C-alpha positions as CSV (number, residue, x, y, z in Angstrom):
1,M,0.0,0.0,0.0
2,K,2.9,2.4,0.9
3,I,4.6,1.6,-2.5
4,Q,1.3,2.3,-4.4
5,S,0.9,5.5,-2.5
6,T,4.4,6.6,-3.3
7,L,4.0,5.8,-7.0
8,L,0.7,7.7,-7.1
9,G,2.4,10.7,-5.5
10,L,5.2,10.6,-8.0
11,M,2.8,10.4,-10.9
12,L,0.8,13.3,-9.7
13,S,3.9,15.3,-9.0
14,A,5.1,14.6,-12.6
15,A,1.8,15.6,-14.0
16,V,1.7,18.9,-12.1
17,S,5.3,19.6,-13.1
18,L,4.6,18.9,-16.7
19,N,1.5,21.1,-16.7
20,A,3.3,23.9,-14.9
21,Q,6.2,24.1,-17.3
22,T,6.9,27.7,-18.1
23,D,8.4,29.6,-21.0
24,N,10.2,32.8,-19.9
25,G,8.3,32.7,-16.6
26,I,4.8,32.4,-18.2
27,M,2.6,29.5,-17.4
28,S,0.0,28.5,-20.0
29,L,-3.5,28.0,-18.5
30,K,-5.3,26.5,-21.5
31,E,-7.6,24.1,-19.7
32,F,-10.7,26.3,-20.3
33,A,-9.8,27.4,-23.8
34,Y,-12.3,26.6,-26.6
35,P,-10.7,23.7,-28.6
36,A,-9.9,24.5,-32.2
37,K,-12.1,21.9,-33.9
38,R,-14.8,21.8,-36.6
39,Q,-18.1,20.2,-35.8
40,T,-19.2,17.5,-38.2
41,L,-22.9,17.7,-39.1
42,N,-23.7,14.3,-40.5
43,I,-26.5,14.4,-43.1
44,P,-26.3,11.6,-45.6
45,D,-26.4,12.1,-49.4
46,V,-29.8,12.2,-50.9
47,N,-30.3,10.4,-54.2
48,G,-26.7,11.1,-55.2
49,F,-26.8,14.7,-54.1
50,K,-24.6,16.1,-51.3
51,V,-26.5,17.9,-48.6
52,L,-24.8,21.3,-48.0
53,K,-25.4,23.3,-44.9
54,C,-25.9,27.0,-45.8
55,D,-26.9,30.3,-44.2
56,F,-27.7,32.9,-46.8
57,H,-28.7,35.8,-44.6
58,M,-26.4,37.5,-42.1
59,H,-24.9,40.9,-41.2
60,T,-21.6,42.4,-40.1
61,V,-20.5,45.8,-38.8
62,F,-20.7,47.0,-42.4
63,T,-24.4,47.5,-41.9
64,D,-26.2,46.8,-38.6
65,G,-24.3,43.8,-37.4
66,H,-22.0,43.6,-34.4
67,V,-19.1,41.6,-35.6
68,W,-16.2,41.8,-38.1
69,P,-16.7,39.7,-41.3
70,N,-13.9,37.3,-40.4
71,V,-15.8,36.3,-37.3
72,R,-18.6,34.9,-39.5
73,I,-16.1,32.6,-41.2
74,Q,-14.8,31.4,-37.9
75,E,-18.3,30.7,-36.7
76,A,-19.3,28.8,-39.8
77,W,-16.1,26.7,-39.7
78,R,-16.6,25.7,-36.1
79,E,-20.3,24.8,-36.7
80,G,-19.7,22.6,-39.8
81,L,-21.4,24.8,-42.4
82,D,-20.5,24.6,-46.1
83,A,-21.6,28.0,-47.4
84,I,-22.7,31.4,-46.1
85,S,-23.5,34.8,-47.5
86,Y,-23.1,38.4,-46.2
87,T,-26.3,40.2,-47.1
88,E,-25.7,43.7,-46.0
89,H,-28.5,46.2,-46.1
90,M,-28.1,48.5,-49.1
91,E,-30.3,51.3,-47.8
92,Y,-29.6,51.1,-44.1
93,N,-26.1,51.9,-42.8
94,P,-26.4,52.9,-39.0
95,H,-22.6,52.5,-38.5
96,S,-21.7,54.9,-41.4
97,A,-20.0,57.4,-39.0
98,D,-17.5,54.8,-38.0
99,V,-17.4,52.3,-40.9
100,K,-17.0,53.4,-44.4
101,V,-20.0,52.5,-46.5
102,D,-19.0,49.9,-49.1
103,H,-21.6,47.2,-49.8
104,N,-18.9,44.8,-51.2
105,R,-16.4,45.3,-48.4
106,S,-17.5,42.6,-45.9
107,H,-17.4,40.0,-48.7
108,D,-14.0,41.2,-50.0
109,L,-12.4,41.3,-46.5
110,A,-13.4,37.7,-45.7
111,I,-13.0,35.9,-49.1
112,E,-9.4,34.7,-48.5
113,L,-10.1,33.4,-45.0
114,A,-13.2,31.6,-46.4
115,K,-11.0,29.9,-49.0
116,E,-8.5,28.9,-46.4
117,N,-11.2,27.4,-44.2
118,N,-13.0,25.7,-47.1
119,I,-16.1,27.8,-46.6
120,L,-18.0,28.8,-49.8
121,L,-18.7,32.5,-49.5
122,V,-21.6,33.5,-51.8
123,K,-21.7,37.2,-52.7
124,G,-25.0,38.7,-51.8
125,T,-26.9,41.8,-50.5
126,E,-30.2,42.8,-49.0
127,V,-32.6,45.2,-50.7
128,T,-34.0,47.0,-47.6
129,R,-37.2,48.8,-48.3
130,Q,-40.1,49.8,-46.0
131,T,-42.6,47.0,-45.3
132,P,-44.4,46.6,-47.6
133,P,-42.9,45.6,-49.9
134,G,-40.2,44.6,-47.4
135,H,-36.7,43.1,-47.7
136,F,-35.3,40.9,-50.4
137,N,-32.0,39.1,-50.6
138,A,-30.0,38.8,-53.8
139,L,-27.4,36.0,-54.0
140,F,-24.7,35.5,-56.6
141,I,-24.4,39.1,-57.5
142,Q,-21.3,40.8,-59.1
143,D,-21.3,44.2,-57.5
144,A,-23.6,45.3,-54.6
145,N,-22.6,49.0,-54.9
146,T,-24.2,49.3,-58.3
147,L,-27.6,48.2,-57.0
148,V,-28.1,51.3,-54.9
149,S,-30.5,53.9,-56.5
150,D,-30.7,57.6,-55.9
151,N,-34.4,57.7,-56.9
152,D,-36.2,56.8,-53.7
153,S,-39.6,56.8,-55.3
154,K,-38.6,54.1,-57.7
155,L,-36.1,52.3,-55.5
156,D,-38.3,49.3,-54.8
157,Q,-38.6,48.2,-58.4
158,E,-35.3,49.6,-59.6
159,A,-33.2,47.7,-57.0
160,I,-34.9,44.5,-57.9
161,D,-34.4,45.1,-61.6
162,K,-30.7,45.8,-61.1
163,A,-30.2,42.6,-59.0
164,Y,-32.1,40.6,-61.7
165,A,-29.9,42.2,-64.3
166,Q,-26.9,40.7,-62.4
167,K,-28.5,37.3,-62.7
168,A,-29.1,37.2,-59.0
169,F,-31.1,34.5,-57.1
170,I,-33.7,36.7,-55.3
171,F,-35.8,35.6,-52.4
172,W,-38.3,37.5,-50.2
173,N,-37.1,37.8,-46.6
174,H,-39.2,37.1,-43.4
175,P,-42.6,38.2,-45.0
176,G,-44.4,38.2,-41.6
177,W,-41.8,40.1,-39.5
178,K,-44.1,43.2,-39.1
179,A,-47.4,41.4,-39.2
180,T,-48.6,43.1,-36.0
181,Q,-47.1,46.6,-36.6
182,V,-48.1,47.0,-40.3
183,P,-51.5,45.4,-40.9
184,G,-51.8,44.0,-44.4
185,S,-48.0,43.5,-44.8
186,Y,-48.1,39.8,-44.2
187,E,-50.0,39.1,-47.4
188,W,-49.2,38.2,-51.0
189,I,-48.9,41.8,-52.0
190,D,-49.1,43.3,-55.5
191,F,-45.4,44.1,-55.7
192,V,-44.5,40.5,-55.0
193,E,-47.1,39.2,-57.4
194,K,-45.4,41.4,-60.1
195,M,-42.0,40.1,-59.2
196,Y,-43.3,36.5,-59.4
197,N,-45.0,37.0,-62.8
198,E,-41.8,38.6,-64.2
199,K,-39.8,35.7,-62.8
200,K,-37.8,38.0,-60.6
201,L,-38.7,36.2,-57.4
202,H,-37.1,32.8,-56.9
203,G,-37.6,31.9,-53.3
204,I,-39.1,32.8,-49.9
205,E,-37.5,32.8,-46.5
206,V,-40.0,30.7,-44.5
207,V,-37.8,30.5,-41.3
208,N,-36.0,33.6,-40.2
209,G,-33.8,33.0,-37.1
210,L,-36.2,31.3,-34.6
211,G,-39.4,32.3,-36.3
212,F,-41.5,30.1,-38.7
213,H,-43.5,32.2,-41.1
214,K,-46.4,29.8,-41.8
215,K,-48.1,31.5,-44.7
216,A,-44.8,32.0,-46.4
217,L,-44.3,28.2,-46.6
218,D,-47.7,27.8,-48.3
219,W,-47.0,30.6,-50.7
220,A,-43.7,29.0,-51.7
221,L,-45.3,25.6,-52.2
222,D,-48.3,26.9,-54.2
223,R,-46.0,28.9,-56.5
224,N,-43.1,26.4,-56.7
225,L,-40.6,28.9,-55.2
226,T,-37.5,27.7,-53.4
227,I,-37.8,27.3,-49.7
228,I,-35.2,29.1,-47.6
229,G,-34.3,29.4,-43.9
230,N,-31.5,31.5,-42.4
231,T,-30.3,33.1,-39.2
232,D,-30.4,36.8,-40.2
233,I,-27.8,37.0,-37.5
234,H,-26.5,40.4,-36.3
235,N,-24.8,39.4,-33.1
236,L,-22.5,36.5,-32.4
237,I,-24.1,33.2,-33.3
238,A,-23.4,32.0,-29.7
239,H,-25.3,35.0,-28.4
240,D,-28.6,33.9,-30.1
241,Y,-28.1,30.1,-30.2
242,N,-26.9,27.8,-27.4
243,I,-24.0,26.6,-29.5
244,G,-22.0,23.9,-27.8
245,A,-25.0,22.3,-26.2
246,P,-25.8,18.8,-27.5
247,G,-27.9,18.9,-30.7
248,V,-28.0,22.7,-30.9
249,H,-27.4,24.3,-34.3
250,R,-28.3,27.5,-36.1
251,T,-31.2,27.8,-38.5
252,M,-30.0,26.9,-42.0
253,T,-30.9,25.8,-45.5
254,L,-30.0,22.3,-46.5
255,V,-29.2,22.4,-50.2
256,M,-29.1,19.2,-52.2
257,A,-26.3,19.9,-54.6
258,K,-24.5,17.9,-57.3
259,D,-21.2,18.7,-55.6
260,R,-19.7,21.0,-53.0
261,S,-19.3,24.2,-55.1
262,A,-20.9,27.6,-55.5
263,A,-22.1,26.7,-59.0
264,A,-23.8,23.5,-57.7
265,I,-25.5,25.5,-54.9
266,R,-26.8,28.0,-57.5
267,E,-28.1,25.1,-59.7
268,A,-29.8,23.5,-56.7
269,L,-31.4,26.7,-55.6
270,D,-32.8,27.3,-59.1
271,A,-34.1,23.8,-59.1
272,G,-35.7,24.2,-55.6
273,R,-33.8,21.3,-54.0
274,T,-33.8,22.6,-50.4
275,V,-35.1,21.8,-47.0
276,V,-35.0,24.2,-44.0
277,W,-33.6,22.9,-40.8
278,S,-34.4,24.9,-37.6
279,S,-34.5,23.6,-34.1
280,D,-35.7,19.9,-34.4
281,Y,-37.9,20.7,-37.4
282,L,-37.7,20.3,-41.1
283,F,-39.6,22.5,-43.6
284,G,-39.9,22.0,-47.3
285,K,-41.6,20.5,-50.3
286,E,-42.9,17.0,-49.6
287,E,-40.6,15.4,-52.2
288,H,-37.4,16.8,-50.7
289,V,-38.4,16.3,-47.1
290,R,-39.3,12.7,-47.9
291,N,-36.0,12.0,-49.7
292,L,-34.1,13.4,-46.7
293,V,-36.1,11.3,-44.2
294,N,-35.6,8.2,-46.3
295,A,-31.9,8.7,-46.5
296,S,-31.7,9.2,-42.7
297,I,-34.0,6.6,-41.2
298,S,-33.7,2.8,-41.5
299,V,-35.6,-0.1,-40.0
300,S,-34.0,-3.5,-39.4
301,P,-35.7,-6.9,-40.0
302,A,-37.4,-8.3,-36.9
303,Y,-34.7,-9.5,-34.5
304,H,-37.0,-11.0,-31.8
305,E,-40.6,-12.0,-31.2
306,K,-42.7,-13.2,-28.3
307,T,-46.2,-14.3,-27.7
308,N,-48.4,-13.2,-24.9
309,A,-49.8,-16.4,-23.2
310,K,-53.1,-14.6,-22.2
311,T,-53.9,-12.8,-25.4
312,N,-52.1,-15.1,-27.8
313,V,-50.8,-11.9,-29.6
314,T,-47.3,-12.2,-31.0
315,T,-45.1,-9.0,-30.8
316,K,-42.2,-8.5,-33.1
317,Y,-39.2,-6.3,-32.2
318,Y,-37.3,-4.1,-34.7
319,E,-34.6,-1.5,-34.5
320,I,-35.4,1.9,-36.0
321,K,-32.3,3.9,-36.6
322,N,-31.5,7.6,-37.3
323,N,-28.3,7.7,-39.4
324,S,-28.1,11.5,-39.3
325,D,-27.7,14.5,-37.0
326,L,-31.3,15.5,-37.7
327,S,-34.1,14.7,-35.2
328,F,-37.4,13.0,-35.9
329,E,-40.6,12.7,-33.9
330,L,-43.0,10.0,-35.2
331,E,-46.6,9.4,-34.1
332,L,-48.5,6.3,-35.2
333,K,-51.4,6.8,-37.6
334,S,-52.4,3.2,-38.4
335,G,-51.3,-0.2,-37.2
336,N,-50.7,-1.9,-33.9
337,A,-47.2,-0.7,-32.9
338,T,-45.2,1.7,-30.7
339,K,-47.3,4.8,-30.6
340,R,-44.6,7.5,-30.4
341,I,-41.0,7.4,-31.4
342,V,-38.4,10.1,-30.9
343,L,-35.3,9.5,-32.9
344,Y,-32.5,11.6,-31.5
345,P,-29.4,12.4,-33.7
346,E,-27.2,9.4,-34.5
347,S,-29.4,7.0,-32.4
348,S,-31.8,4.1,-32.5
349,Q,-34.9,3.0,-30.7
350,V,-36.8,-0.3,-30.3
351,L,-39.9,-0.5,-32.4
352,T,-42.5,-3.1,-31.4
353,A,-45.4,-4.2,-33.7
354,D,-48.0,-7.0,-33.7
355,A,-47.1,-9.8,-36.0
356,G,-48.9,-10.2,-39.2
357,Q,-48.6,-6.6,-40.3
358,S,-46.7,-5.8,-43.5
359,S,-46.4,-2.1,-42.8
360,L,-47.1,0.8,-40.4
361,S,-48.1,4.4,-41.0
362,Y,-46.5,7.2,-39.0
363,E,-46.7,11.0,-39.1
364,I,-43.4,12.8,-38.6
365,V,-44.7,15.7,-36.6
366,S,-41.2,17.4,-36.6
367,T,-41.7,18.1,-40.3
368,F,-43.8,20.6,-42.1
369,I,-44.7,20.1,-45.8
370,R,-47.4,22.7,-45.4
371,S,-48.2,25.1,-42.6
372,D,-50.8,22.6,-41.3
373,K,-49.4,19.3,-42.6
374,H,-46.7,16.9,-41.5
375,L,-45.0,14.2,-43.6
376,D,-46.6,10.7,-43.7
377,F,-44.0,8.0,-43.3
378,K,-44.6,4.4,-44.2
379,I,-42.5,1.6,-42.6
380,N,-42.4,-1.7,-44.4
381,L,-41.9,-4.6,-41.9
382,K,-39.7,-7.6,-42.6
């Protein structure tokens, strides 16, 4: 016992001595430092498409944000994102007394760091008008400064026309953000109808930060517009989201792209291959939500069965597995089986079902394929 105690003391002494090594009289105290590591968000490929994690709406000090552009790259790298865009307000510059107004500057300052960290930085801007008509993001632009107009009375249409002339992908931001302050603004207004008819509106932001704009999802579905979800972040991401807690992530658009490139993202946005991921919920067109669910959830053949001696009912046991970092909440619609299943990220659950059934019907209540409709999910039993 004395020998063991002595050995333990020597080991502890050596550990303390090693940790306390100094350089020029300075001791490094790194135990509480944030580790330099990139989170891996595991979302499987969908029908041969790579699922890219994207945030197409954020701000820096070059408009009304609170951080330098490079910080956005560092955040995106840590959180495992593939692509982001700075969409600075063209007509709103509250920091102009301290920061020179240049609508391209945030992108230009961060582009090299983005390349070094393998983050795709899409050039964008935000047309910032009174509501209505509201705010519109333009992605894949060439020059944001040329989109500003001096003619305030014509700025709404002129700014959109200029963005369209640069072959931008244009989407309507947070349509319901002033629903209570400006009656009638959360409607399919004439200005947006005109944009739509002229093919100058390509998508709608149905989730903005932590808010789901329900009518916006239905508008996008009814008019075959691309469904978008972003943070619209102004402060640090960690200020608004509990980043670091298990399962916590920012609101983002999942883009099903042919490869990991800006060109592939643009093609996918034009084709509407997107699903919004916010909190534990998915929002999108039924086809794309279903494909994502099918790529993530698998069910094993029955691995066990037992018969109740009193009822003579045989129950079979299956493993239902979530192969992704998404979350799914399933509620039984038809069949005799487990009533409710919560599939946490990268986990599995036991599914029980009466023998003799070939399939079960569930509703995934953590999905929205309309504002009032969840995805039906059929499980074939083996």
